[in-house]
N, C-alpha and C positions, 0 to 999 in steps of 0.2 A: 503494499499500499503506500502511495506517495505522501510525503509529509509536507505540511505547509512550511514555507520558507520565512514567513513573517510571524510575529507573535502578538498576542493582545497587548495594547498599550504603545506598540511601535508606531512611530510616525512614518508615513509613506507620502510619496507624491502620486497622485492619480491623474492619468493623462487622458482618460475618456475616450480611449480607442474604440469603445463598444459601438454598438449599433445604433444609438439614439443620439439625437442632437440636443437632448436636455440634459446631458451629463456635464456636470461642473468640473473643471480641472483644478487642480491645487493641492493643498496640504491637507492630509485627513490622518486621523488616528484608527488603529485597528481595534474594534470592539468586540469582535467575536469571530473565531474559526468556524467556518461553515463546511458542510460536507461537499465533495466534488459534484459537479454537474458533468456527466461523462467522465472525461479525464482532467477537466479543468477545475483546480482548487478554487474556492470561493471565499470571500471575506466579507464581514459586515464592517463598515467604515463610516466615521463621523468627522465632519468639519466643524470647527468652533462656530463658523459663521452660518450654519445652518441648523434648524430645530429638529431635523430628522436625520435618520441613518440611510444608508443605502448599500447596496451589495455590489461588489467589484470582483471580477476575475483576477487571478494572480498575475496574468499577462498585462493587465492594465495599471499595475503598481510598481513603484520603484521605491528602494529603502531611501529614506531622507536623512541627511547628516544633520546632527544637532545644531551646528553652527548655522546653517541655512534656516532652520525653524526659528531660531532666536531673532535672527535678522528680519524675517518676514513678520513676526509677531510684534515687533518694535515699530513698523512703519505705519503711518496714519493712513486712512482711506484716501485722502488727497494726495499723498506720496504715491500710493498704488495707482491711482488714475494718471498722475503725472508720468509715472514710469511706463504705464500701458501706451499712453498717447505721445510719448516722446518728448513731453515738455519738461524743462528743467528750471527749477526756481532761481 
């Protein structure tokens, strides 16, 4: 049996490569390990910016370095918008 490579509480980057346009990309925390669907392992993940959890396949996740998470959490929404739109204060 294949084992999950991520663990509960681990921070991951979700790239949303799945089949729906409603998936939000960004930083998430693993909240639960789910059984596989076929051969693909599944995870329940949660973003601090959303009230609900979502399910992601293992191929949609990448381990996130603690340094990157801390830098992202310290940015304001205005700084994030400026970064996305290429504006510099």
